[in-house]
ROTORDO-244121 format. One record per residue: x, y negated, z negated of N, C-alpha, C in turn; residue in three letters. Coordinates in Angstrom, 3 decimals, padded with zeros to 6 digits. Example, Ala and Ser with C-alpha at 12.3 -4.5 7.8 and 13.67 -1.06 7.14 Angstrom:
BEGIN
<rec><n_east>013.190</n_east><n_north>005.690</n_north><n_up>-007.800</n_up><ca_east>012.300</ca_east><ca_north>004.500</ca_north><ca_up>-007.800</ca_up><c_east>013.200</c_east><c_north>003.300</c_north><c_up>-007.800</c_up><code>ALA</code></rec>
<rec><n_east>012.850</n_east><n_north>002.250</n_north><n_up>-007.080</n_up><ca_east>013.670</ca_east><ca_north>001.060</ca_north><ca_up>-007.140</ca_up><c_east>012.900</c_east><c_north>-000.030</c_north><c_up>-007.870</c_up><code>SER</code></rec>
//
This chain:
BEGIN
<rec><n_east>-031.967</n_east><n_north>057.945</n_north><n_up>010.360</n_up><ca_east>-033.392</ca_east><ca_north>058.038</ca_north><ca_up>010.444</ca_up><c_east>-034.011</c_east><c_north>057.265</c_north><c_up>009.289</c_up><code>MET</code></rec>
<rec><n_east>-035.264</n_east><n_north>056.844</n_north><n_up>009.445</n_up><ca_east>-035.970</ca_east><ca_north>056.162</ca_north><ca_up>008.371</ca_up><c_east>-036.528</c_east><c_north>057.206</c_north><c_up>007.410</c_up><code>PHE</code></rec>
<rec><n_east>-036.205</n_east><n_north>057.075</n_north><n_up>006.132</n_up><ca_east>-036.677</ca_east><ca_north>058.015</ca_north><ca_up>005.116</ca_up><c_east>-037.456</c_east><c_north>057.247</c_north><c_up>004.059</c_up><code>LEU</code></rec>
<rec><n_east>-038.777</n_east><n_north>057.432</n_north><n_up>004.081</n_up><ca_east>-039.615</ca_east><ca_north>056.742</ca_north><ca_up>003.097</ca_up><c_east>-039.734</c_east><c_north>057.547</c_north><c_up>001.810</c_up><code>SER</code></rec>
<rec><n_east>-039.459</n_east><n_north>058.837</n_north><n_up>001.900</n_up><ca_east>-039.665</ca_east><ca_north>059.705</ca_north><ca_up>000.758</ca_up><c_east>-041.015</c_east><c_north>060.377</c_north><c_up>000.795</c_up><code>GLY</code></rec>
<rec><n_east>-041.818</n_east><n_north>060.015</n_north><n_up>001.795</n_up><ca_east>-043.115</ca_east><ca_north>060.659</ca_north><ca_up>001.983</ca_up><c_east>-042.946</c_east><c_north>062.016</c_north><c_up>002.642</c_up><code>GLY</code></rec>
<rec><n_east>-044.042</n_east><n_north>062.712</n_north><n_up>002.788</n_up><ca_east>-044.004</ca_east><ca_north>064.073</ca_north><ca_up>003.316</ca_up><c_east>-043.441</c_east><c_north>064.140</c_north><c_up>004.734</c_up><code>LEU</code></rec>
<rec><n_east>-043.916</n_east><n_north>063.277</n_north><n_up>005.626</n_up><ca_east>-043.502</ca_east><ca_north>063.350</ca_north><ca_up>007.035</ca_up><c_east>-042.007</c_east><c_north>063.143</c_north><c_up>007.215</c_up><code>ASP</code></rec>
<rec><n_east>-041.488</n_east><n_north>062.030</n_north><n_up>006.700</n_up><ca_east>-040.068</ca_east><ca_north>061.740</ca_north><ca_up>006.909</ca_up><c_east>-039.179</c_east><c_north>062.717</c_north><c_up>006.141</c_up><code>SER</code></rec>
<rec><n_east>-039.653</n_east><n_north>063.226</n_north><n_up>005.016</n_up><ca_east>-038.877</ca_east><ca_north>064.198</ca_north><ca_up>004.238</ca_up><c_east>-038.746</c_east><c_north>065.519</c_north><c_up>004.995</c_up><code>SER</code></rec>
<rec><n_east>-039.844</n_east><n_north>065.961</n_north><n_up>005.608</n_up><ca_east>-039.811</ca_east><ca_north>067.201</ca_north><ca_up>006.394</ca_up><c_east>-038.908</c_east><c_north>067.042</c_north><c_up>007.607</c_up><code>VAL</code></rec>
<rec><n_east>-039.007</n_east><n_north>065.918</n_north><n_up>008.303</n_up><ca_east>-038.156</ca_east><ca_north>065.671</ca_north><ca_up>009.471</ca_up><c_east>-036.683</c_east><c_north>065.683</c_north><c_up>009.062</c_up><code>VAL</code></rec>
<rec><n_east>-036.361</n_east><n_north>065.015</n_north><n_up>007.958</n_up><ca_east>-034.976</ca_east><ca_north>065.000</ca_north><ca_up>007.477</ca_up><c_east>-034.498</c_east><c_north>066.406</c_north><c_up>007.149</c_up><code>ALA</code></rec>
<rec><n_east>-035.334</n_east><n_north>067.182</n_north><n_up>006.468</n_up><ca_east>-034.960</ca_east><ca_north>068.548</ca_north><ca_up>006.105</ca_up><c_east>-034.740</c_east><c_north>069.419</c_north><c_up>007.338</c_up><code>ALA</code></rec>
<rec><n_east>-035.592</n_east><n_north>069.260</n_north><n_up>008.345</n_up><ca_east>-035.433</ca_east><ca_north>070.037</ca_north><ca_up>009.580</ca_up><c_east>-034.155</c_east><c_north>069.653</c_north><c_up>010.317</c_up><code>LEU</code></rec>
<rec><n_east>-033.832</n_east><n_north>068.360</n_north><n_up>010.322</n_up><ca_east>-032.592</ca_east><ca_north>067.920</ca_north><ca_up>010.968</ca_up><c_east>-031.370</c_east><c_north>068.498</c_north><c_up>010.252</c_up><code>LEU</code></rec>
<rec><n_east>-031.387</n_east><n_north>068.447</n_north><n_up>008.936</n_up><ca_east>-030.279</ca_east><ca_north>069.009</ca_north><ca_up>008.158</ca_up><c_east>-030.171</c_east><c_north>070.510</c_north><c_up>008.414</c_up><code>VAL</code></rec>
<rec><n_east>-031.307</n_east><n_north>071.188</n_north><n_up>008.411</n_up><ca_east>-031.326</ca_east><ca_north>072.636</ca_north><ca_up>008.642</ca_up><c_east>-030.781</c_east><c_north>072.979</c_north><c_up>010.027</c_up><code>GLN</code></rec>
<rec><n_east>-031.004</n_east><n_north>072.090</n_north><n_up>011.002</n_up><ca_east>-030.531</ca_east><ca_north>072.307</ca_north><ca_up>012.366</ca_up><c_east>-029.048</c_east><c_north>071.951</c_north><c_up>012.531</c_up><code>ALA</code></rec>
<rec><n_east>-028.437</n_east><n_north>071.432</n_north><n_up>011.462</n_up><ca_east>-027.022</ca_east><ca_north>071.101</ca_north><ca_up>011.520</ca_up><c_east>-026.710</c_east><c_north>069.698</c_north><c_up>012.021</c_up><code>GLY</code></rec>
<rec><n_east>-027.729</n_east><n_north>068.873</n_north><n_up>012.109</n_up><ca_east>-027.544</ca_east><ca_north>067.490</ca_north><ca_up>012.560</ca_up><c_east>-026.985</c_east><c_north>066.660</c_north><c_up>011.403</c_up><code>VAL</code></rec>
<rec><n_east>-025.990</n_east><n_north>065.849</n_north><n_up>011.704</n_up><ca_east>-025.443</ca_east><ca_north>064.949</ca_north><ca_up>010.687</ca_up><c_east>-026.423</c_east><c_north>063.782</c_north><c_up>010.528</c_up><code>LYS</code></rec>
<rec><n_east>-027.075</n_east><n_north>063.719</n_north><n_up>009.391</n_up><ca_east>-028.155</ca_east><ca_north>062.754</ca_north><ca_up>009.171</ca_up><c_east>-027.671</c_east><c_north>061.620</c_north><c_up>008.280</c_up><code>VAL</code></rec>
<rec><n_east>-028.007</n_east><n_north>060.424</n_north><n_up>008.677</n_up><ca_east>-027.835</ca_east><ca_north>059.232</ca_north><ca_up>007.839</ca_up><c_east>-029.213</c_east><c_north>058.611</c_north><c_up>007.707</c_up><code>ARG</code></rec>
<rec><n_east>-029.659</n_east><n_north>058.440</n_north><n_up>006.478</n_up><ca_east>-031.019</ca_east><ca_north>057.962</ca_north><ca_up>006.247</ca_up><c_east>-031.018</c_east><c_north>056.517</c_north><c_up>005.771</c_up><code>ALA</code></rec>
<rec><n_east>-032.070</n_east><n_north>055.817</n_north><n_up>006.127</n_up><ca_east>-032.280</ca_east><ca_north>054.427</ca_north><ca_up>005.714</ca_up><c_east>-033.628</c_east><c_north>054.326</c_north><c_up>005.020</c_up><code>TYR</code></rec>
<rec><n_east>-033.692</n_east><n_north>053.494</n_north><n_up>003.997</n_up><ca_east>-034.948</ca_east><ca_north>053.246</ca_north><ca_up>003.305</ca_up><c_east>-035.080</c_east><c_north>051.755</c_north><c_up>003.036</c_up><code>THR</code></rec>
<rec><n_east>-036.304</n_east><n_north>051.294</n_north><n_up>002.898</n_up><ca_east>-036.555</ca_east><ca_north>049.875</ca_north><ca_up>002.666</ca_up><c_east>-036.787</c_east><c_north>049.604</c_north><c_up>001.191</c_up><code>LEU</code></rec>
<rec><n_east>-036.196</n_east><n_north>048.518</n_north><n_up>000.707</n_up><ca_east>-036.384</ca_east><ca_north>048.075</ca_north><ca_up>-000.674</ca_up><c_east>-037.164</c_east><c_north>046.771</c_north><c_up>-000.634</c_up><code>ASP</code></rec>
<rec><n_east>-038.410</n_east><n_north>046.815</n_north><n_up>-001.095</n_up><ca_east>-039.270</ca_east><ca_north>045.640</ca_north><ca_up>-001.069</ca_up><c_east>-039.145</c_east><c_north>044.794</c_north><c_up>-002.331</c_up><code>PHE</code></rec>
<rec><n_east>-038.191</n_east><n_north>045.148</n_north><n_up>-003.191</n_up><ca_east>-038.016</ca_east><ca_north>044.395</ca_north><ca_up>-004.425</ca_up><c_east>-039.190</c_east><c_north>044.594</c_north><c_up>-005.354</c_up><code>GLY</code></rec>
<rec><n_east>-039.707</n_east><n_north>043.508</n_north><n_up>-005.897</n_up><ca_east>-040.810</ca_east><ca_north>043.577</ca_north><ca_up>-006.856</ca_up><c_east>-042.185</c_east><c_north>043.573</c_north><c_up>-006.190</c_up><code>ASP</code></rec>
<rec><n_east>-042.221</n_east><n_north>043.586</n_north><n_up>-004.865</n_up><ca_east>-043.480</ca_east><ca_north>043.506</ca_north><ca_up>-004.137</ca_up><c_east>-043.948</c_east><c_north>044.917</c_north><c_up>-003.779</c_up><code>VAL</code></rec>
<rec><n_east>-045.172</n_east><n_north>045.231</n_north><n_up>-004.115</n_up><ca_east>-045.758</ca_east><ca_north>046.507</ca_north><ca_up>-003.727</ca_up><c_east>-045.215</c_east><c_north>047.685</c_north><c_up>-004.516</c_up><code>GLY</code></rec>
<rec><n_east>-045.463</n_east><n_north>048.870</n_north><n_up>-003.985</n_up><ca_east>-045.026</ca_east><ca_north>050.112</ca_north><ca_up>-004.613</ca_up><c_east>-043.677</c_east><c_north>050.503</c_north><c_up>-004.013</c_up><code>ILE</code></rec>
<rec><n_east>-042.656</n_east><n_north>050.669</n_north><n_up>-004.843</n_up><ca_east>-041.333</ca_east><ca_north>050.997</ca_north><ca_up>-004.307</ca_up><c_east>-041.278</c_east><c_north>052.417</c_north><c_up>-003.741</c_up><code>PRO</code></rec>
<rec><n_east>-040.705</n_east><n_north>052.550</n_north><n_up>-002.539</n_up><ca_east>-040.542</ca_east><ca_north>053.857</ca_north><ca_up>-001.907</ca_up><c_east>-039.164</c_east><c_north>054.440</c_north><c_up>-002.187</c_up><code>GLU</code></rec>
<rec><n_east>-038.194</n_east><n_north>053.574</n_north><n_up>-002.455</n_up><ca_east>-036.811</ca_east><ca_north>054.048</ca_north><ca_up>-002.514</ca_up><c_east>-036.536</c_east><c_north>055.091</c_north><c_up>-003.595</c_up><code>HIS</code></rec>
<rec><n_east>-037.251</n_east><n_north>055.111</n_north><n_up>-004.732</n_up><ca_east>-036.968</ca_east><ca_north>056.199</ca_north><ca_up>-005.689</ca_up><c_east>-037.265</c_east><c_north>057.583</c_north><c_up>-005.093</c_up><code>PRO</code></rec>
<rec><n_east>-038.303</n_east><n_north>057.659</n_north><n_up>-004.262</n_up><ca_east>-038.663</ca_east><ca_north>058.931</ca_north><ca_up>-003.638</ca_up><c_east>-037.664</c_east><c_north>059.305</c_north><c_up>-002.551</c_up><code>TYR</code></rec>
<rec><n_east>-037.284</n_east><n_north>058.331</n_north><n_up>-001.753</n_up><ca_east>-036.312</ca_east><ca_north>058.620</ca_north><ca_up>-000.694</ca_up><c_east>-034.960</c_east><c_north>058.988</c_north><c_up>-001.292</c_up><code>SER</code></rec>
<rec><n_east>-034.603</n_east><n_north>058.390</n_north><n_up>-002.438</n_up><ca_east>-033.352</ca_east><ca_north>058.740</ca_north><ca_up>-003.105</ca_up><c_east>-033.376</c_east><c_north>060.194</c_north><c_up>-003.579</c_up><code>GLU</code></rec>
<rec><n_east>-034.509</n_east><n_north>060.643</n_north><n_up>-004.090</n_up><ca_east>-034.628</ca_east><ca_north>062.037</ca_north><ca_up>-004.531</ca_up><c_east>-034.466</c_east><c_north>063.005</c_north><c_up>-003.364</c_up><code>GLN</code></rec>
<rec><n_east>-035.104</n_east><n_north>062.680</n_north><n_up>-002.250</n_up><ca_east>-035.019</ca_east><ca_north>063.545</ca_north><ca_up>-001.068</ca_up><c_east>-033.583</c_east><c_north>063.566</c_north><c_up>-000.543</c_up><code>VAL</code></rec>
<rec><n_east>-032.966</n_east><n_north>062.398</n_north><n_up>-000.450</n_up><ca_east>-031.592</ca_east><ca_north>062.319</ca_north><ca_up>000.066</ca_up><c_east>-030.626</c_east><c_north>063.097</c_north><c_up>-000.829</c_up><code>ALA</code></rec>
<rec><n_east>-030.784</n_east><n_north>062.991</n_north><n_up>-002.129</n_up><ca_east>-029.926</ca_east><ca_north>063.749</ca_north><ca_up>-003.045</ca_up><c_east>-030.143</c_east><c_north>065.247</c_north><c_up>-002.873</c_up><code>GLN</code></rec>
<rec><n_east>-031.377</n_east><n_north>065.666</n_north><n_up>-002.756</n_up><ca_east>-031.683</ca_east><ca_north>067.084</ca_north><ca_up>-002.588</ca_up><c_east>-031.072</c_east><c_north>067.625</c_north><c_up>-001.295</c_up><code>PHE</code></rec>
<rec><n_east>-031.161</n_east><n_north>066.835</n_north><n_up>-000.211</n_up><ca_east>-030.643</ca_east><ca_north>067.270</ca_north><ca_up>001.095</ca_up><c_east>-029.147</c_east><c_north>066.982</c_north><c_up>001.257</c_up><code>LEU</code></rec>
<rec><n_east>-028.569</n_east><n_north>066.263</n_north><n_up>000.290</n_up><ca_east>-027.148</ca_east><ca_north>065.891</ca_north><ca_up>000.325</ca_up><c_east>-026.814</c_east><c_north>065.080</c_north><c_up>001.580</c_up><code>LYS</code></rec>
<rec><n_east>-027.637</n_east><n_north>064.046</n_north><n_up>001.817</n_up><ca_east>-027.398</ca_east><ca_north>063.142</ca_north><ca_up>002.951</ca_up><c_east>-027.223</c_east><c_north>061.728</c_north><c_up>002.411</c_up><code>ILE</code></rec>
<rec><n_east>-026.423</n_east><n_north>060.905</n_north><n_up>003.113</n_up><ca_east>-026.263</ca_east><ca_north>059.519</ca_north><ca_up>002.670</ca_up><c_east>-027.539</c_east><c_north>058.718</c_north><c_up>002.904</c_up><code>PRO</code></rec>
<rec><n_east>-027.801</n_east><n_north>057.811</n_north><n_up>001.971</n_up><ca_east>-028.996</ca_east><ca_north>056.966</ca_north><ca_up>002.059</ca_up><c_east>-028.574</c_east><c_north>055.508</c_north><c_up>001.937</c_up><code>LEU</code></rec>
<rec><n_east>-028.946</n_east><n_north>054.714</n_north><n_up>002.916</n_up><ca_east>-028.656</ca_east><ca_north>053.283</ca_north><ca_up>002.907</ca_up><c_east>-029.949</c_east><c_north>052.540</c_north><c_up>002.590</c_up><code>ILE</code></rec>
<rec><n_east>-029.907</n_east><n_north>051.746</n_north><n_up>001.519</n_up><ca_east>-031.087</ca_east><ca_north>050.979</ca_north><ca_up>001.112</ca_up><c_east>-030.999</c_east><c_north>049.581</c_north><c_up>001.740</c_up><code>LYS</code></rec>
<rec><n_east>-032.020</n_east><n_north>049.199</n_north><n_up>002.483</n_up><ca_east>-032.068</ca_east><ca_north>047.901</ca_north><ca_up>003.146</ca_up><c_east>-033.051</c_east><c_north>047.007</c_north><c_up>002.390</c_up><code>VAL</code></rec>
<rec><n_east>-032.543</n_east><n_north>045.897</n_north><n_up>001.885</n_up><ca_east>-033.399</ca_east><ca_north>044.949</ca_north><ca_up>001.167</ca_up><c_east>-034.224</c_east><c_north>044.162</c_north><c_up>002.179</c_up><code>ALA</code></rec>
<rec><n_east>-035.540</n_east><n_north>044.311</n_north><n_up>002.122</n_up><ca_east>-036.435</ca_east><ca_north>043.682</ca_north><ca_up>003.094</ca_up><c_east>-036.372</c_east><c_north>042.159</c_north><c_up>002.996</c_up><code>VAL</code></rec>
<rec><n_east>-036.257</n_east><n_north>041.616</n_north><n_up>001.794</n_up><ca_east>-036.195</ca_east><ca_north>040.161</ca_north><ca_up>001.639</ca_up><c_east>-035.004</c_east><c_north>039.586</c_north><c_up>002.391</c_up><code>PHE</code></rec>
<rec><n_east>-033.853</n_east><n_north>040.225</n_north><n_up>002.265</n_up><ca_east>-032.652</ca_east><ca_north>039.755</ca_north><ca_up>002.968</ca_up><c_east>-032.844</c_east><c_north>039.891</c_north><c_up>004.471</c_up><code>ILE</code></rec>
<rec><n_east>-033.408</n_east><n_north>041.018</n_north><n_up>004.916</n_up><ca_east>-033.668</ca_east><ca_north>041.228</ca_north><ca_up>006.336</ca_up><c_east>-034.616</c_east><c_north>040.164</c_north><c_up>006.870</c_up><code>LEU</code></rec>
<rec><n_east>-035.678</n_east><n_north>039.860</n_north><n_up>006.123</n_up><ca_east>-036.632</ca_east><ca_north>038.827</ca_north><ca_up>006.518</ca_up><c_east>-035.930</c_east><c_north>037.474</c_north><c_up>006.637</c_up><code>PHE</code></rec>
<rec><n_east>-035.061</n_east><n_north>037.160</n_north><n_up>005.691</n_up><ca_east>-034.338</ca_east><ca_north>035.897</ca_north><ca_up>005.703</ca_up><c_east>-033.437</c_east><c_north>035.788</c_north><c_up>006.942</c_up><code>LYS</code></rec>
<rec><n_east>-032.783</n_east><n_north>036.886</n_north><n_up>007.295</n_up><ca_east>-031.932</ca_east><ca_north>036.904</ca_north><ca_up>008.496</ca_up><c_east>-032.776</c_east><c_north>036.661</c_north><c_up>009.739</c_up><code>VAL</code></rec>
<rec><n_east>-033.922</n_east><n_north>037.308</n_north><n_up>009.836</n_up><ca_east>-034.792</ca_east><ca_north>037.137</ca_north><ca_up>011.003</ca_up><c_east>-035.307</c_east><c_north>035.703</c_north><c_up>011.114</c_up><code>LEU</code></rec>
<rec><n_east>-035.645</n_east><n_north>035.085</n_north><n_up>009.987</n_up><ca_east>-036.101</ca_east><ca_north>033.691</ca_north><ca_up>009.999</ca_up><c_east>-034.973</c_east><c_north>032.788</c_north><c_up>010.481</c_up><code>VAL</code></rec>
<rec><n_east>-033.758</n_east><n_north>033.024</n_north><n_up>010.030</n_up><ca_east>-032.615</ca_east><ca_north>032.210</ca_north><ca_up>010.457</ca_up><c_east>-032.327</c_east><c_north>032.380</c_north><c_up>011.946</c_up><code>ASN</code></rec>
<rec><n_east>-032.478</n_east><n_north>033.607</n_north><n_up>012.449</n_up><ca_east>-032.276</ca_east><ca_north>033.849</ca_north><ca_up>013.882</ca_up><c_east>-033.336</c_east><c_north>033.104</c_north><c_up>014.688</c_up><code>ILE</code></rec>
<rec><n_east>-034.592</n_east><n_north>033.201</n_north><n_up>014.252</n_up><ca_east>-035.671</ca_east><ca_north>032.503</ca_north><ca_up>014.950</ca_up><c_east>-035.448</c_east><c_north>030.993</c_north><c_up>014.946</c_up><code>ALA</code></rec>
<rec><n_east>-034.997</n_east><n_north>030.455</n_north><n_up>013.840</n_up><ca_east>-034.717</ca_east><ca_north>029.032</ca_north><ca_up>013.732</ca_up><c_east>-033.596</c_east><c_north>028.636</c_north><c_up>014.697</c_up><code>ASP</code></rec>
<rec><n_east>-032.565</n_east><n_north>029.451</n_north><n_up>014.764</n_up><ca_east>-031.423</ca_east><ca_north>029.174</ca_north><ca_up>015.667</ca_up><c_east>-031.870</c_east><c_north>029.197</c_north><c_up>017.116</c_up><code>THR</code></rec>
<rec><n_east>-032.696</n_east><n_north>030.187</n_north><n_up>017.476</n_up><ca_east>-033.177</ca_east><ca_north>030.300</ca_north><ca_up>018.860</ca_up><c_east>-034.021</c_east><c_north>029.089</c_north><c_up>019.230</c_up><code>VAL</code></rec>
<rec><n_east>-034.846</n_east><n_north>028.601</n_north><n_up>018.326</n_up><ca_east>-035.674</ca_east><ca_north>027.428</ca_north><ca_up>018.606</ca_up><c_east>-034.821</c_east><c_north>026.188</c_north><c_up>018.850</c_up><code>GLN</code></rec>
<rec><n_east>-033.681</n_east><n_north>026.092</n_north><n_up>018.183</n_up><ca_east>-032.821</ca_east><ca_north>024.924</ca_north><ca_up>018.330</ca_up><c_east>-032.018</c_east><c_north>024.934</c_north><c_up>019.627</c_up><code>ARG</code></rec>
<rec><n_east>-031.920</n_east><n_north>026.087</n_north><n_up>020.243</n_up><ca_east>-031.115</ca_east><ca_north>026.185</ca_north><ca_up>021.480</ca_up><c_east>-031.837</c_east><c_north>025.625</c_north><c_up>022.639</c_up><code>ILE</code></rec>
//
């Protein structure tokens, strides 16, 4: 599930854990741009004892640009 560390996603994660669902959380890392969310999502994930995967948005954006470029060349 996507975990921003905000109230909504934190409550959903807690309810899933409470229900016995095996939760794997993902959060976005915007690097130096904007306000970082990952410190909050890391706190929630540690409290709930769930794994958290941090996805670097810059790398994701770069992959999407490369895919779009490849599709245009086909």
